[in-house]
N, C-alpha and C positions, 0 to 999 in steps of 0.2 A: 242653483234654480231647483226649486221645488214645486208639486203641485198638490194643494189642498182639496179635500173632497168631502164633502157632508150630503146627509139626506135633502137639505135644502140650502140652496144660494141666493141671497137676495142682494142683487146688485143695485136695486134702487133706482138707476137709470133706465132698466129694461125690466121686463116680467120676471119672476122668480124662477129659478132652473131647478128643476128635481133631480136629485142624483148629481148636482153641479160637481163643476171642478174649477178651481182658479190657479193659474200657473203665476209663480211670483219669481222675479229675477232680482236677487239683492232686496232691495227695499220698495220695489214698484211691482205691480200687477200689470203681465205681459198677455194674459190670454183668459176669456171666461167662457165656460161653454158646458159640454156633455163630453164623454169619454168618447174619443173617436173622431169628433167633428173637426172640421178643417182648420189647420193652424195649431192644434194640439203639440204642445212640444214634447219631447222625449226627454222626461226627468222622472225622479223618484215620486212615489205618490204616497202622501200622509192623509189617512182616512181619519175623519175626526168623529165618524158615528153618527148617531141619531140627532140631529139638532139642525140650528139655523145658524149659517155664517152670512155676518151683516157688516158693513162697514162699521166703523168705530163710531159712538154717539158724539155728537156735537152739543156741549152744553152754553147755549146761546145768550144765558144771561144769568150770572153768577155775582156773588160779594165773597170772595175767600176771606176777606179782612174781618168780616163778623162771625167767623166761624166758632170763635169762642164764646159766642152768646148761645150756642145750642143748647136748648132746654132750659134756658135762664129767663126767658121772657114770656109773660102771661098772653097768651092768643085769644081772639074771639071778643075782644072788648072793642074793637074799632081801629079803622086804620092810624087815626090822630093819635089816640092813646098809645098804641104800638110806636109810633113814631118818637113821641115823647121817652117812651122806655128806652128806646136804643141811643137817643142823645143822652138821657140820664146815665146810661151805663159808661159813657166815656170818662175815662180817668180810675175807673174802678178794676181795672186789669193791667196788670204789667206787661212791656212790651214782649217779654219771653214768653207770657201766657197767650198773648195774640199770635205770636209766632209760631207756638207750637201747635195750636189749633189749626193755623192756617196751612202747617206742614202735613197734619193729618188729612184735613181736606183734599189736599193734592193728591196725596195717597190714594184716599178712597175713590177720587175720580178716575185715575189710573187702573185702580183694581176692579173696577165694575164697568169696563168697557167704554170709557169716555176717552176720545183721542184728541179734543180741542175743546178749549173753554173760553168763553168771552168775561172776562173778570172786571167788574166794576170796582175801582179804587179810589179812595181820597188821598192815600199817603204813598202808594207805591212800596211799601216797606217790605213786601216779599218779592220782589221781582226776582232776586235770586233764588228763590224756591222753584219757580216756573222756569228759570233758566236750568235748573239742574234736574228737571222733570222730561219724561218723555212727551208730555203734551206740548201741542201747539197751543199759542196763548195769545188772543187780542186783549190788552188791557186798557181799559177806558179809564182814562185819567180824568174823574168826574168831578167838574166844578160846579159851586154852588155859593149863591151870593144874592140875596134878596134885595140888598140896598144898591141901588144903582151908582151910589158915590164908590163903591168898592169895584166896579168893573173893571176899571183900567189896571188897578193894582192887580187884581185877579188873574187877569189875561197875562199881565207881564211876569207873574210869579209862575205862570203854566208854560209859558214860552221857555222862561229859563229852566224849568224842570225838565222839559223835553229836551232841550239842548245838552244838560248835563248828565242825563242817562243814556243818551243815544249811542254813546260807544260801547257801554258795558253789555248791551242786549245781544244775546245769542240768536242766531237764525231760528224762525219759528216762534219768537216772542217781538210782540210789536205793541208800542203804545200809541194810543190816538187821543185826542181831546173829546171829552164829553160834556153834557150839560145834564144835571139831575133831574129836573123837571120844569114844567112851564110855572108852576106856581111857587117855585123856590129859587128860581133863576129870573134876575130883572131883565127886562127887554133890551137892555143896554148890553148886559153881559150875552144875552143870545145874540143880538147882532153883532158883537165882536166876534164871536164864534163863526158867524155867516161869513163875515168878511176874511177868516183865516182856512174857508173852504167847507165849512159847516161843521155843526157837532156831529160826531161818527155815532152817538148813541143818546138816548133819553128816556126817562120814564114817562111813559105818556097814556093819559086816560085811564090811571089805575083806579081811582076811588071816586066816591061820588062827593067826597070833600074838595077834591081838585076840581071836578068839573062845576060845583057850587060856587067855589070861590071866583072862577074865572067867568061864570055867566052873570053874576049878580053881587060878587064881593060878600056875599055871606057865609053860612056854614061854620064848621069848627076851625077852620084853617087860619082866619085872624086872629083869634085867641091864643094859637100856637105861636105866630109870629109877634104877637105882643108879649109873651112870655119870653121869647129870644131876643127881645129888646129891640124888636123891628116894626113896632107898631105906629112909629112915625113916618114909616114909609108909604105914602099914599098909593093906590092903585087905581089906575085910569080904566076901570071896569071894562074889558073887552066887549061883554055880552056875548061871547061866542063859546064854542066848545074847545077843549084842550086841543083837539086836531086842526080845527079852523083857526084857531089863535096862533098855534105854531107856523101854520101855512101864512097867515099874514105877515109874519116875521121872516117868512124865507128859510125858516128851519128845516122843511121837509124835503128830502132829496133822496137819491136812488140809492146811496151807500149807508142811509141812516138805518141805525138799529133801535126799534122803538120797542121797548119793553112793557107788558100787560095788554093794552089796547081794550080794556073792560069795558069803559064808559064811552061807547062810540054807537052811533046810529049809520043809517043808511047813507047820508050825504056825507057823514066822516069816511065810512068805508069808499066811497067813490073817490075822495080825496086822496087817501092813504095808497089806494091802487093806481091812481094817474101819477103821484109822484114814485111810485115805485118802492115805498117804504117797505122794508121787512119788518113785521111785527111777531115779537118773541111771546109766546103765551105761557104762562107761568100758573098752572091751573092749582096746584097744591097750595102755594103762596096767596093766590086770591082767596081760595076757599079758606084758610086758616085765617086770614085776616079779615073776612068776611066783607070783601069789596065787591063781590059780584063774580059771574061767570062770564068770561070773553065768548062772544058767540063764535065760535071757530067755523061752522057751517056757513054763516053769512059772511063773514069775512073770505072764506075759501071762494064762495061763490063769487063775489065782488071782485076776484082778481087780487088780492091782496097776498104777497108773499108771508108765508109763515115758517115759524121755526118754533122750537120749545127751549125753554130753560127752567131751572129750579128755582132761583132767587136763591136767599141766604139761607145758612142753618139758624138765623133769627128767625125765620118765619115757615120753614120745612124741616120734618125730620131727618130728611137725607139729601146728599146732591145726587142721586141717581135719575136722571132725567128719564130713563124708562118708567119709572113709578109717575110723573107728569104724564106721559103718554099713555099709561094704563087708566089713570085717571080722567084723561079726556075721552078717551073710548067711551067709559061708564056714563060720563056726562052727555056724551050725544053718539048713542048706540048706532045709529043709522049714518054716521061718518065713516065714509071708506077706511078700514083699518092700515091700507097700503099708504094713505095721504097722510096719516099720523106718524107712521114710521119713517116717512120721508120727511116729515117735519124734525125729527129727532136725529137726522143723519144729513142728507143732503141740503134740506132747508136751512138747517143751521150754518153749513158751510158757505152756500150760497149768500147768505145774509151778512157773514163777516170776510168775503172776498177769498175765502180758502180753496182755491180753485182744484187742488189735489186731493180733497178730503170729501167724505160724504157718498161716495158711491165706490163699487166695484167695477172699474173698467181699466182696459189697457193704458197705459201711462200714468195713472193714479198711485199714490202712495199704498203700500199694503199695511194700511191702518185698521186692522179687522179686529172683530169680537164674535165670540160663539156663545150661543145660550143652547145648552145639552136638554134634549127631550124628544118625545116621538110625537109628531104631530102630522096632520095633513093640510091644516091652515097655518102657514108660516107667520103670516103678519098677526092674525088672531093669537096665536102662541106667546108671541113676543108682548103683546097687550094685554094679556091673561090675568098679569099680577104674580104669575108663577115662575116667569122666565127670569134666568139669571145670567146675566152677560158677564163673560171674563175676557180679557185682552188675549190676542193670539198673534204671535210674533213669528216671523218666518224662521227656521232653523238655519 
């Protein structure tokens, strides 16, 4: 057992503790408070000095298998051109190149204070890398098929894939079925996922192209589908927003992790809150792709559960979710900094059902991070753009 102390401890589940102390026994937190408070155990004290001790970050939306595209795609030309570039990149890189980049991305997460990641994958080619990492990982096996004729075969393939990998997964790594997005997954495939208990994740209301396609059948997306040989698939235009369309198919539920939530209105926010959906904001990716800015204050005011993610290195500079938190603070200066830090920690843990992460509290894992620096406002310091988190492990 040992006691960690720092100028600030941010438990997240309770107010900040100045000159706080955290007692750790093995891999678990057993006590949080100040020196001399009731229940403090008798144990050696390790003083971390000036800085902020926090629960490790939770990156609630990431694509590790796109890490090899870092710096290789042009941004700023719109959502559909970017998707076309991602698709065109397939086959240009060897399996070794993709694997080496994914391994580097996993190391980056570990080295920058992230303790859990929600990884969206189409191929599951790097499960062993996550299995050998210190990270907890929820891997979303993402299904994508716009042609309804392929729904049954896609679901059968996914069912068999889950059966085949199940015995090889270590504790702390879990694979769940997910859907790509409502404009790239047929209603038949979405219904099939609903019959299996529901998609665990989905990209939702990310771009205007998605919203326009579902509202009117127009925009740039039909041309993309035609180029992919899917122009023959007719859409019975729902005339609904992405949120209300997925609701109509029974896709929304309290365990769903929905990435982005940019193109939503007040009615959409009420729907998301009513179904208990967790929305993962990706500020840097949304900015870089020019799809708009998710209205975090309005989502929060509506009672929508919020988390933060980076998306992939195909659309952001790094996989440091603290940088997304800092950008969110710049975008909405009046948004409570404590609420943003919560999104990057406990909000992500709650979204993924990782009940022992995201907060510094007795019984939870001692998966902690520390940012060195002198400050009177710990939440604001973490969001300043100057704070650098490093992982912290018990001795």
